[in-house]
KOLFIMAR-331743 format. One record per residue (C-alpha): x, y negated, z. Coordinates in steps of 0.05 Angstrom, whole numbers. Example, Ala and Ser with C-alpha at 12.3 -4.5 7.8 and 13.67 -1.06 7.14 Angstrom:
// KOLFIMAR-331743
+--------+--------+--------+
:     c1 :     c2 :     c3 :
+--------+--------+--------+
:    246 :     90 :    156 :
:    273 :     21 :    143 :
+--------+--------+--------+
//
This chain:
// KOLFIMAR-331743
+--------+--------+--------+
:     c1 :     c2 :     c3 :
+--------+--------+--------+
:   3948 :  -2409 :   1755 :
:   3875 :  -2410 :   1731 :
:   3875 :  -2334 :   1724 :
:   3895 :  -2325 :   1797 :
:   3839 :  -2369 :   1825 :
:   3781 :  -2336 :   1785 :
:   3768 :  -2277 :   1833 :
:   3761 :  -2324 :   1892 :
:   3705 :  -2362 :   1856 :
:   3667 :  -2301 :   1831 :
:   3663 :  -2260 :   1895 :
:   3624 :  -2313 :   1937 :
:   3576 :  -2323 :   1880 :
:   3562 :  -2248 :   1875 :
:   3551 :  -2242 :   1950 :
:   3502 :  -2300 :   1950 :
:   3463 :  -2270 :   1892 :
:   3458 :  -2202 :   1926 :
:   3433 :  -2235 :   1990 :
:   3380 :  -2273 :   1952 :
:   3357 :  -2211 :   1915 :
:   3351 :  -2173 :   1981 :
:   3308 :  -2227 :   2011 :
:   3263 :  -2231 :   1949 :
:   3255 :  -2157 :   1944 :
:   3238 :  -2150 :   2018 :
:   3188 :  -2206 :   2012 :
:   3155 :  -2173 :   1952 :
:   3149 :  -2108 :   1990 :
:   3114 :  -2142 :   2049 :
:   3068 :  -2182 :   2004 :
:   3049 :  -2122 :   1960 :
:   3003 :  -2091 :   2012 :
:   2942 :  -2114 :   2050 :
:   2925 :  -2069 :   2109 :
:   2858 :  -2063 :   2143 :
:   2817 :  -2012 :   2183 :
:   2746 :  -1990 :   2177 :
:   2698 :  -1931 :   2183 :
:   2680 :  -1880 :   2130 :
:   2609 :  -1888 :   2104 :
:   2568 :  -1849 :   2053 :
:   2503 :  -1854 :   2014 :
:   2447 :  -1823 :   2055 :
:   2373 :  -1818 :   2040 :
:   2316 :  -1806 :   2089 :
:   2265 :  -1762 :   2052 :
:   2191 :  -1757 :   2069 :
:   2123 :  -1742 :   2038 :
:   2086 :  -1797 :   2000 :
:   2019 :  -1772 :   2029 :
:   2001 :  -1751 :   2100 :
:   1988 :  -1678 :   2117 :
:   2010 :  -1617 :   2156 :
:   2079 :  -1590 :   2139 :
:   2074 :  -1520 :   2110 :
:   2147 :  -1501 :   2097 :
:   2217 :  -1529 :   2102 :
:   2269 :  -1485 :   2068 :
:   2334 :  -1519 :   2088 :
:   2371 :  -1532 :   2153 :
:   2424 :  -1581 :   2174 :
:   2489 :  -1569 :   2137 :
:   2457 :  -1535 :   2076 :
:   2479 :  -1559 :   2008 :
:   2423 :  -1580 :   1961 :
:   2419 :  -1594 :   1886 :
:   2386 :  -1654 :   1855 :
:   2312 :  -1642 :   1842 :
:   2307 :  -1580 :   1886 :
:   2244 :  -1575 :   1928 :
:   2261 :  -1575 :   2001 :
:   2195 :  -1579 :   2039 :
:   2120 :  -1575 :   2025 :
:   2055 :  -1597 :   2056 :
:   1995 :  -1551 :   2062 :
:   1964 :  -1559 :   1992 :
:   1904 :  -1513 :   1994 :
:   1852 :  -1569 :   1997 :
:   1887 :  -1607 :   1941 :
:   1889 :  -1545 :   1897 :
:   1814 :  -1532 :   1908 :
:   1798 :  -1605 :   1890 :
:   1840 :  -1598 :   1827 :
:   1804 :  -1535 :   1806 :
:   1737 :  -1571 :   1812 :
:   1763 :  -1632 :   1774 :
:   1791 :  -1587 :   1719 :
:   1723 :  -1553 :   1711 :
:   1688 :  -1621 :   1706 :
:   1738 :  -1644 :   1654 :
:   1727 :  -1580 :   1613 :
:   1652 :  -1590 :   1614 :
:   1659 :  -1663 :   1592 :
:   1705 :  -1643 :   1536 :
:   1656 :  -1589 :   1511 :
:   1599 :  -1639 :   1511 :
:   1641 :  -1689 :   1472 :
:   1659 :  -1636 :   1421 :
:   1585 :  -1620 :   1413 :
:   1567 :  -1693 :   1402 :
:   1623 :  -1704 :   1352 :
:   1604 :  -1643 :   1310 :
:   1530 :  -1662 :   1310 :
:   1470 :  -1615 :   1314 :
:   1473 :  -1545 :   1286 :
:   1435 :  -1524 :   1225 :
:   1392 :  -1478 :   1267 :
:   1370 :  -1537 :   1310 :
:   1352 :  -1578 :   1249 :
:   1313 :  -1519 :   1219 :
:   1276 :  -1512 :   1285 :
:   1258 :  -1586 :   1283 :
:   1231 :  -1579 :   1212 :
:   1189 :  -1520 :   1233 :
:   1160 :  -1561 :   1290 :
:   1141 :  -1615 :   1241 :
:   1106 :  -1565 :   1196 :
:   1068 :  -1536 :   1255 :
:   1047 :  -1606 :   1279 :
:   1024 :  -1625 :   1209 :
:    982 :  -1562 :   1206 :
:    950 :  -1578 :   1273 :
:    936 :  -1649 :   1248 :
:    901 :  -1623 :   1186 :
:    860 :  -1575 :   1228 :
:    840 :  -1632 :   1275 :
:    819 :  -1675 :   1215 :
:    774 :  -1619 :   1189 :
:    745 :  -1606 :   1258 :
:    727 :  -1680 :   1266 :
:    695 :  -1683 :   1197 :
:    653 :  -1621 :   1213 :
:    634 :  -1649 :   1282 :
:    609 :  -1713 :   1250 :
:    564 :  -1676 :   1202 :
:    537 :  -1633 :   1258 :
:    526 :  -1694 :   1302 :
:    489 :  -1730 :   1247 :
:    445 :  -1668 :   1239 :
:    432 :  -1666 :   1313 :
:    467 :  -1599 :   1321 :
:    518 :  -1623 :   1373 :
:    522 :  -1676 :   1426 :
:    560 :  -1741 :   1426 :
:    609 :  -1710 :   1476 :
:    629 :  -1657 :   1426 :
:    642 :  -1710 :   1373 :
:    685 :  -1751 :   1420 :
:    725 :  -1689 :   1439 :
:    740 :  -1676 :   1366 :
:    763 :  -1748 :   1356 :
:    809 :  -1743 :   1417 :
:    839 :  -1678 :   1390 :
:    854 :  -1713 :   1325 :
:    889 :  -1770 :   1361 :
:    932 :  -1722 :   1400 :
:    950 :  -1683 :   1337 :
:    972 :  -1748 :   1303 :
:   1016 :  -1766 :   1363 :
:   1047 :  -1697 :   1364 :
:   1061 :  -1700 :   1289 :
:   1096 :  -1767 :   1296 :
:   1136 :  -1743 :   1355 :
:   1163 :  -1681 :   1318 :
:   1180 :  -1723 :   1257 :
:   1220 :  -1772 :   1300 :
:   1256 :  -1714 :   1334 :
:   1274 :  -1686 :   1266 :
:   1301 :  -1754 :   1243 :
:   1346 :  -1755 :   1305 :
:   1371 :  -1685 :   1291 :
:   1387 :  -1701 :   1219 :
:   1420 :  -1767 :   1236 :
:   1463 :  -1738 :   1292 :
:   1484 :  -1769 :   1359 :
:   1493 :  -1844 :   1362 :
:   1562 :  -1873 :   1366 :
:   1545 :  -1903 :   1433 :
:   1532 :  -1833 :   1461 :
:   1598 :  -1808 :   1435 :
:   1635 :  -1867 :   1465 :
:   1601 :  -1858 :   1532 :
:   1619 :  -1784 :   1532 :
:   1691 :  -1800 :   1516 :
:   1693 :  -1847 :   1576 :
:   1666 :  -1792 :   1620 :
:   1720 :  -1744 :   1594 :
:   1774 :  -1796 :   1607 :
:   1748 :  -1807 :   1678 :
:   1748 :  -1732 :   1691 :
:   1819 :  -1724 :   1664 :
:   1842 :  -1783 :   1706 :
:   1817 :  -1747 :   1769 :
:   1858 :  -1686 :   1749 :
:   1920 :  -1729 :   1738 :
:   1909 :  -1762 :   1805 :
:   1907 :  -1695 :   1840 :
:   1968 :  -1672 :   1802 :
:   2005 :  -1733 :   1828 :
:   1981 :  -1718 :   1899 :
:   2008 :  -1647 :   1892 :
:   2075 :  -1675 :   1868 :
:   2076 :  -1721 :   1929 :
:   2063 :  -1662 :   1975 :
:   2134 :  -1637 :   1963 :
:   2201 :  -1666 :   1984 :
:   2256 :  -1663 :   1930 :
:   2330 :  -1676 :   1935 :
:   2347 :  -1743 :   1900 :
:   2419 :  -1721 :   1888 :
:   2468 :  -1665 :   1900 :
:   2485 :  -1669 :   1974 :
:   2484 :  -1639 :   2043 :
:   2426 :  -1639 :   2093 :
:   2448 :  -1679 :   2154 :
:   2385 :  -1684 :   2196 :
:   2321 :  -1642 :   2199 :
:   2272 :  -1689 :   2232 :
:   2210 :  -1645 :   2233 :
:   2187 :  -1573 :   2234 :
:   2132 :  -1533 :   2199 :
:   2064 :  -1541 :   2230 :
:   2074 :  -1614 :   2249 :
:   2031 :  -1668 :   2219 :
:   2073 :  -1718 :   2182 :
:   2048 :  -1788 :   2164 :
:   2063 :  -1816 :   2095 :
:   2135 :  -1840 :   2090 :
:   2159 :  -1811 :   2156 :
:   2229 :  -1779 :   2150 :
:   2228 :  -1704 :   2146 :
:   2299 :  -1692 :   2122 :
:   2362 :  -1734 :   2114 :
:   2409 :  -1718 :   2057 :
:   2480 :  -1745 :   2047 :
:   2518 :  -1751 :   1982 :
:   2589 :  -1729 :   1997 :
:   2613 :  -1751 :   1929 :
:   2595 :  -1824 :   1944 :
:   2637 :  -1843 :   2005 :
:   2672 :  -1909 :   2019 :
:   2704 :  -1950 :   2073 :
:   2679 :  -2020 :   2090 :
:   2735 :  -2065 :   2113 :
:   2743 :  -2139 :   2127 :
:   2801 :  -2178 :   2096 :
:   2826 :  -2246 :   2120 :
:   2811 :  -2305 :   2076 :
:   2885 :  -2317 :   2063 :
:   2893 :  -2246 :   2037 :
:   2830 :  -2236 :   1997 :
:   2856 :  -2278 :   1939 :
:   2909 :  -2225 :   1926 :
:   2857 :  -2170 :   1916 :
:   2819 :  -2152 :   1852 :
:   2763 :  -2106 :   1834 :
:   2790 :  -2039 :   1811 :
:   2853 :  -2048 :   1852 :
:   2883 :  -1985 :   1881 :
:   2884 :  -1966 :   1955 :
:   2915 :  -1914 :   2000 :
:   2872 :  -1886 :   2056 :
:   2895 :  -1849 :   2118 :
:   2862 :  -1826 :   2183 :
:   2889 :  -1809 :   2252 :
:   2853 :  -1742 :   2247 :
:   2898 :  -1722 :   2188 :
:   2963 :  -1762 :   2198 :
:   3002 :  -1723 :   2146 :
:   2952 :  -1736 :   2090 :
:   2935 :  -1796 :   2047 :
:   2876 :  -1804 :   2000 :
:   2870 :  -1849 :   1939 :
:   2818 :  -1905 :   1937 :
:   2794 :  -1961 :   1893 :
:   2766 :  -2030 :   1908 :
:   2694 :  -2032 :   1882 :
:   2666 :  -2093 :   1918 :
:   2692 :  -2160 :   1944 :
:   2643 :  -2207 :   1977 :
:   2634 :  -2276 :   1947 :
:   2623 :  -2310 :   2014 :
:   2664 :  -2309 :   2077 :
:   2636 :  -2289 :   2145 :
:   2661 :  -2285 :   2216 :
:   2693 :  -2220 :   2236 :
:   2639 :  -2171 :   2261 :
:   2629 :  -2165 :   2336 :
:   2656 :  -2094 :   2339 :
:   2727 :  -2120 :   2329 :
:   2763 :  -2113 :   2394 :
:   2796 :  -2181 :   2407 :
:   2763 :  -2249 :   2412 :
:   2819 :  -2278 :   2371 :
:   2803 :  -2233 :   2312 :
:   2728 :  -2243 :   2318 :
:   2731 :  -2318 :   2305 :
:   2769 :  -2311 :   2240 :
:   2736 :  -2318 :   2172 :
:   2739 :  -2253 :   2132 :
:   2712 :  -2224 :   2068 :
:   2676 :  -2158 :   2064 :
:   2710 :  -2108 :   2018 :
:   2686 :  -2039 :   1998 :
:   2738 :  -1986 :   1981 :
:   2712 :  -1924 :   1946 :
:   2744 :  -1857 :   1964 :
:   2769 :  -1829 :   1897 :
:   2791 :  -1759 :   1916 :
:   2777 :  -1717 :   1977 :
:   2756 :  -1647 :   1954 :
:   2764 :  -1618 :   2024 :
:   2716 :  -1670 :   2053 :
:   2766 :  -1691 :   2107 :
:   2741 :  -1763 :   2110 :
:   2672 :  -1752 :   2140 :
:   2623 :  -1808 :   2153 :
:   2637 :  -1843 :   2218 :
:   2711 :  -1826 :   2218 :
:   2758 :  -1886 :   2230 :
:   2807 :  -1897 :   2174 :
:   2864 :  -1944 :   2155 :
:   2868 :  -1974 :   2085 :
:   2929 :  -2002 :   2050 :
:   2910 :  -2044 :   1989 :
:   2955 :  -2060 :   1931 :
:   2957 :  -2136 :   1928 :
:   2978 :  -2185 :   1874 :
:   2957 :  -2252 :   1846 :
:   2887 :  -2250 :   1818 :
+--------+--------+--------+
//
């Protein structure tokens, strides 16, 4: 009797379990995705000169690919180059003078100073003899008082000349003072700083690509005068593209940084592209004004940034609307 009733008890239990599993699985499938829409964006840089001037050349056009560090445009640098040549010459002269001071005077200069001392001493002895002779002649009445005074004046001048040459010789033998060397070093540093300043100005007279990318806008043409900082070229980094979406506050708790995403666009309905969550805002905000319905605009949402992981054909171009499906789960 018990054996005959067992199938009637098991079958309803199996049917109830299957129904419960179906409901749970269907619920998990619905809760496993968060869907949102946004627009493709990319890193873009507006490039300009750091100094004002007339544009000499621009070697790229819109759509050209550029490599990081490549020079794309130049100002007219003739005046800067001339100023640098003059500053370089001044720095060379200051360096030569410093080298001369550090080495001291040459032996030939010292020998010349000693010869000047000997010549001055000889003139001093001659002046002393002339004055002694003039005194004897004056006492004998052979010459006038004027002649005696002239001889005395000549002796005074000879003594001064002898002292001057001896002092010059002492300076030659002692060499330049440390203060002179220090002052000359300062002059050299100042001259080299002017050269460095002009080198920096020449660097600023060129526009270089900050990353590998594509030229999107050519704002100016050669011959135009560009103020400092004014955009000349705009370059986009196609390898750094993302989609900015807004997720409702009741869904954002199921997202996590690094979570996977699937991206699609109406322009390529048969294709999907992988993505990754790289940013989730910490504070809620009202839905942006560009959302179509008033009902959606008044909701609190969180800004989420989804990086495009793979799109070698560059299908997802900046400005293209896209749909994002995010893998969700408890954080």
